C-alpha positions as CSV (number, residue, x, y, z in Angstrom):
1,M,8.6,0.4,-12.9
2,D,11.7,-1.1,-14.6
3,I,13.7,2.6,-15.6
4,P,16.5,1.6,-18.3
5,T,19.5,3.4,-18.5
6,W,18.4,5.2,-21.8
7,I,15.8,7.3,-20.1
8,W,17.8,7.5,-16.6
9,V,20.8,9.6,-18.8
10,P,19.1,12.2,-20.1
11,T,17.1,12.5,-17.3
12,L,19.9,13.4,-15.0
13,A,21.0,15.8,-17.9
14,L,17.9,17.4,-17.3
15,Y,18.2,18.0,-14.0
16,A,21.7,19.3,-14.8
17,V,20.7,21.8,-17.3
18,L,18.2,23.0,-14.2
19,F,20.6,23.7,-12.0
20,V,23.3,24.9,-14.3
21,I,21.0,27.3,-15.7
22,D,20.4,28.2,-12.0
23,L,24.1,28.8,-10.9
24,W,24.5,30.5,-13.7
25,V,21.9,33.2,-13.2
26,V,23.1,33.6,-9.9
27,G,27.2,33.6,-10.3
28,R,27.1,36.2,-13.1
29,R,25.3,38.8,-10.7
30,P,25.2,38.1,-7.0
31,H,21.7,40.8,-6.2
32,I,18.5,41.1,-4.2
33,P,15.8,39.4,-6.8
34,S,13.0,41.5,-7.5
35,T,9.3,40.2,-6.6
36,S,8.7,39.8,-10.5
37,E,11.7,37.9,-11.2
38,C,11.0,35.1,-8.5
39,V,7.8,35.2,-10.0
40,R,8.8,34.1,-13.2
41,W,11.5,32.1,-12.1
42,L,9.4,29.9,-9.8
43,A,6.4,30.1,-12.4
44,F,9.0,28.7,-15.1
45,Y,10.1,25.4,-12.5
46,I,6.5,24.8,-11.7
47,T,5.5,24.6,-15.3
48,V,8.8,22.2,-16.2
49,A,7.8,20.1,-12.9
50,V,4.0,20.3,-14.4
51,C,5.6,19.1,-18.0
52,F,7.8,16.7,-16.5
53,G,4.7,14.2,-14.3
54,A,2.2,14.8,-17.6
55,C,4.9,12.8,-20.2
56,L,5.0,10.4,-16.9
57,W,1.7,9.8,-16.6
58,I,0.8,9.9,-20.8
59,F,3.8,7.3,-21.6
60,T,4.2,5.4,-18.3
61,G,0.6,5.6,-16.9
62,R,-1.9,7.1,-14.5
63,Q,-0.3,5.7,-12.0
64,Q,3.0,7.0,-11.8
65,G,1.7,10.4,-12.8
66,V,0.3,10.6,-10.1
67,E,2.7,9.1,-7.4
68,F,4.9,12.0,-9.2
69,F,2.3,14.8,-8.2
70,A,1.5,13.3,-4.8
71,G,5.5,13.4,-3.7
72,W,5.9,16.3,-5.3
73,I,3.2,18.5,-3.8
74,T,4.6,16.9,-0.2
75,E,7.9,17.6,-1.3
76,Y,7.3,21.0,-1.6
77,S,5.4,21.5,1.4
78,L,7.5,19.3,3.5
79,S,10.6,22.4,1.3
80,V,8.6,24.9,2.7
81,D,9.1,24.5,6.2
82,N,13.0,24.7,5.9
83,L,12.4,28.2,4.8
84,F,12.0,29.4,8.6
85,V,15.2,27.3,9.6
86,F,16.9,29.4,6.3
87,L,16.0,32.4,7.4
88,L,17.7,32.1,11.0
89,I,20.7,30.5,9.3
90,M,21.2,33.8,7.2
91,A,20.3,35.9,10.5
92,R,22.8,33.5,12.5
93,F,25.7,34.0,10.0
94,Y,24.8,37.7,8.8
95,V,25.0,37.1,5.5
96,P,24.5,39.9,3.5
97,R,21.1,40.0,1.3
98,E,23.0,40.1,-1.4
99,L,25.1,36.8,-1.3
100,Q,22.0,35.1,-0.3
101,Q,21.0,33.9,-3.6
102,S,24.5,31.9,-4.0
103,A,24.6,30.6,-0.7
104,L,21.1,29.4,-1.2
105,M,21.7,27.9,-4.7
106,W,24.9,26.0,-3.8
107,G,23.2,24.7,-0.2
108,I,20.2,23.4,-2.3
109,V,22.8,21.3,-4.8
110,I,24.7,20.3,-1.6
111,A,21.0,18.8,-0.3
112,L,20.5,17.3,-3.4
113,V,23.7,14.8,-3.5
114,L,23.1,14.1,-0.1
115,R,19.5,13.1,-0.4
116,A,20.2,10.9,-3.8
117,V,22.3,9.1,-1.2
118,F,19.8,8.4,1.3
119,I,17.2,7.8,-1.6
120,A,19.3,5.3,-3.4
121,L,19.9,3.5,0.7
122,G,16.1,3.2,1.2
123,A,15.4,2.1,-2.3
124,A,17.9,-0.9,-1.0
125,V,16.9,-1.3,2.3
126,L,12.9,-1.3,1.7
127,A,13.6,-4.3,-1.8
128,R,15.4,-6.3,1.1
129,Y,13.4,-5.6,4.4
130,S,10.0,-5.4,3.7
131,W,9.3,-5.0,7.5
132,V,11.3,-1.5,7.3
133,F,7.6,0.2,6.1
134,Y,6.8,-0.7,9.7
135,L,9.6,1.3,11.2
136,F,9.3,4.0,8.7
137,G,5.4,4.0,9.2
138,V,5.7,4.8,13.2
139,F,8.5,7.5,12.6
140,L,6.4,9.8,10.9
141,I,3.5,9.4,12.9
142,L,5.6,9.6,16.1
143,T,7.3,12.8,13.9
144,A,3.4,13.7,13.2
145,I,2.7,14.1,17.1
146,K,6.1,15.8,17.8
147,I,5.7,18.5,15.2
148,A,1.9,18.9,15.9
149,R,2.4,19.6,20.2
150,E,6.0,21.4,19.6
151,G,6.1,22.7,16.1
152,E,8.8,22.7,14.3
153,T,9.6,26.6,13.5
154,D,9.4,28.4,17.3
155,D,12.7,28.9,17.8
156,D,14.4,31.9,17.2
157,E,18.0,31.1,16.8
158,Y,20.2,28.9,14.8
159,H,22.0,26.4,16.5
160,E,25.0,25.2,14.6
161,N,25.6,21.3,14.2
162,A,28.6,19.5,15.3
163,L,30.2,18.9,12.0
164,V,29.9,23.2,11.2
165,R,30.9,23.3,15.0
166,W,34.3,21.5,14.3
167,V,34.9,23.3,10.7
168,G,34.4,26.5,12.3
169,R,37.4,25.7,14.8
170,V,39.8,24.0,12.7
171,L,39.6,25.4,9.3
172,P,41.8,28.9,9.5
173,T,38.3,31.7,8.2
174,T,38.1,34.9,7.8
175,P,35.8,37.4,9.9
176,D,34.0,38.4,6.9
177,F,32.2,38.1,3.4
178,H,34.9,38.5,0.0
179,G,31.4,38.1,-2.2
180,P,30.3,34.3,-3.0
181,H,33.6,33.4,-2.7
182,L,34.7,30.3,-0.5
183,R,38.2,31.3,-0.3
184,A,39.9,34.8,-0.1
185,L,43.4,36.1,-0.3
186,V,44.0,37.8,3.3
187,E,47.5,39.6,3.7
188,G,49.1,36.7,1.8
189,R,47.2,33.7,2.8
190,K,44.4,32.0,2.0
191,L,41.9,31.5,4.0
192,W,38.6,30.2,3.9
193,T,35.4,32.3,4.4
194,P,32.3,32.4,6.2
195,M,30.4,31.2,3.1
196,L,31.8,27.6,3.6
197,L,29.9,27.5,7.0
198,V,26.7,28.7,5.6
199,L,26.7,26.6,3.1
200,L,27.6,23.5,5.3
201,S,24.8,24.6,7.9
202,L,22.0,24.4,4.6
203,G,23.3,21.9,3.2
204,T,23.3,19.7,6.5
205,T,20.2,20.8,8.1
206,D,18.0,20.1,4.9
207,L,19.6,16.3,5.3
208,L,18.4,16.2,8.9
209,F,14.6,17.4,7.2
210,A,15.4,14.8,5.2
211,L,15.1,11.7,7.6
212,D,11.4,13.1,7.5
213,S,10.5,13.9,4.0
214,I,12.4,10.6,2.2
215,P,10.4,8.2,4.2
216,A,7.1,10.1,3.9
217,I,7.8,10.2,0.0
218,Y,8.0,6.0,0.2
219,G,4.8,6.3,1.5
220,L,3.7,7.5,-1.7
221,T,5.7,5.8,-3.9
222,D,8.5,2.9,-3.9
223,E,9.8,3.6,-7.5
224,P,13.4,5.9,-7.0
225,Y,13.0,7.5,-10.2
226,I,10.0,9.2,-9.4
227,V,10.9,9.8,-5.9
228,F,14.1,11.4,-7.0
229,A,12.2,13.6,-9.4
230,A,9.7,14.6,-6.8
231,N,12.8,15.6,-4.9
232,V,14.5,17.4,-7.5
233,F,12.0,19.6,-8.7
234,A,10.8,20.5,-4.8
235,L,13.9,22.2,-4.7
236,L,14.2,23.7,-7.9
237,G,12.7,26.9,-7.3
238,L,13.2,26.9,-3.5
239,R,15.7,29.6,-4.1
240,Q,12.7,32.1,-5.4
241,L,10.6,30.8,-3.1
242,Y,12.2,32.1,0.0
243,F,12.6,35.3,-1.0
244,L,9.4,36.0,-2.5
245,L,7.0,34.9,0.8
246,G,9.2,36.4,2.7
247,D,7.4,37.6,5.5
248,L,4.5,35.6,4.5
249,L,6.2,32.7,6.4
250,N,5.2,33.7,9.3
251,R,1.7,34.3,8.7
252,L,1.5,30.7,8.1
253,V,0.8,29.9,11.8
254,Y,-0.7,26.2,10.8
255,L,2.4,25.0,8.8
256,S,3.3,23.0,11.1
257,I,-0.4,21.6,12.1
258,G,-0.9,20.8,8.6
259,L,2.4,19.4,7.7
260,A,1.8,17.2,11.4
261,V,-1.8,16.0,9.2
262,L,0.6,15.2,6.4
263,L,3.1,12.9,7.6
264,G,0.7,11.5,9.9
265,F,-1.7,10.4,7.0
266,I,1.2,8.7,5.4
267,G,2.6,7.1,8.0
268,V,-0.8,5.7,8.9
269,K,-0.7,4.7,5.2
270,L,2.8,3.0,5.2
271,V,1.6,0.9,8.5
272,L,-1.6,-0.5,6.3
273,E,0.2,-0.8,3.3
274,A,2.5,-3.1,5.4
275,L,-0.3,-5.2,7.2
276,H,-2.0,-5.1,3.6
277,E,0.9,-7.2,2.2
278,N,3.2,-8.2,4.8
279,T,5.3,-11.6,5.2
280,L,6.3,-11.4,8.8
281,P,5.5,-14.4,10.3
282,F,4.2,-12.8,14.3
283,I,1.4,-11.1,12.1
284,N,-1.6,-13.0,11.0
285,G,0.3,-16.0,10.6
286,G,2.3,-14.2,7.7
287,E,-1.2,-13.8,5.9
288,P,-2.2,-9.8,5.0
289,V,-4.4,-8.7,7.1
290,P,-7.9,-7.5,4.9
291,V,-7.6,-3.7,5.7
292,W,-8.1,-0.7,3.8
293,V,-5.4,1.6,2.1
294,P,-6.2,4.5,0.6
295,S,-4.9,4.7,-3.1
296,I,-2.7,7.1,-4.7
297,G,-5.4,9.5,-6.0
298,V,-7.0,9.3,-2.4
299,S,-3.9,10.6,-1.3
300,L,-3.3,13.0,-4.0
301,A,-6.4,14.6,-3.0
302,F,-5.7,14.5,0.6
303,I,-2.3,16.3,0.4
304,V,-4.1,19.3,-1.6
305,L,-7.3,19.6,0.5
306,T,-4.6,19.5,3.6
307,L,-2.4,22.6,2.0
308,A,-5.3,24.1,1.0
309,V,-7.2,24.5,4.5
310,T,-3.9,25.2,6.0
311,T,-2.3,28.2,4.0
312,V,-6.4,29.6,3.9
313,A,-7.1,29.1,7.8
314,S,-3.2,30.7,8.1
315,L,-4.1,34.1,6.5
316,L,-7.4,34.1,7.8
317,R,-5.9,34.2,11.3
318,D,-3.4,36.4,10.6
319,R,-6.3,38.8,8.9
320,R,-8.2,38.8,12.2
321,D,-5.0,39.5,14.1
322,R,-3.9,42.4,12.2
323,A,-7.7,43.7,12.4
324,A,-7.9,43.2,16.7
325,A,-4.3,45.0,17.0
326,T,-5.1,47.9,14.5
């Protein structure tokens, strides 16, 4: 796909409108959202994403439409895993429940900006160096093995990264939150509030997760337009999902295994694609290797099936454990 400027501009405008609406809803009245409110907004964002994918399918072709849906579902599933760490961050900084919406929203905006940089860099590198597909594939396979062995949500404590620790030491910060504000006037001095550290923690933590998710989606599509769109729609609604899932996150006991399977599958697909289309002289004399590469349709079916089996198996395990406990 060669996306012209006249398509990029209205698309970015749509994303901006969606995020402004979300920021306005949160900013006008910090509160703990009800279940019905979360469901309504989540249904809205999912509907917009499905409509976007449908338009992409109709106007650009089936291949691009399926690539978007595969990428969006994959990014969404990886984002759900982020919510475990978000819960730990909120607990670590003692963020009041009614302020968590604001923290999540701005943290997501920061994450989106950082992901956009990653996506642009990834596109430039992949266009110039085809052998990077091998690195991405091997990296995802190793990550999948690590997750399957250790899991990513076993820790019950969040540890600040170096940037957050440095900011906390250097900048004068109040011990208490002052609503959703980043700065507050205390005894005649303008000080930073703990909300700044929370936003930095959320944004930089998501950036670490992007080290997995960006290579994963480039294993499903090589079009930056689709990669960015899938990331935007995966992040939209993440705030509502955080409040909606609640205790359900702890009941998804097989989530890490399911994500490991997904990352492993995409990693193998990347390596197979690189072998099938490689031009490296030390592999088969620079000629493509005749290997089978899963189509995007097969990939989408595998992703949906894996997530469905993971969710059902987790809920059955949770029901069995609850029955045994009583």
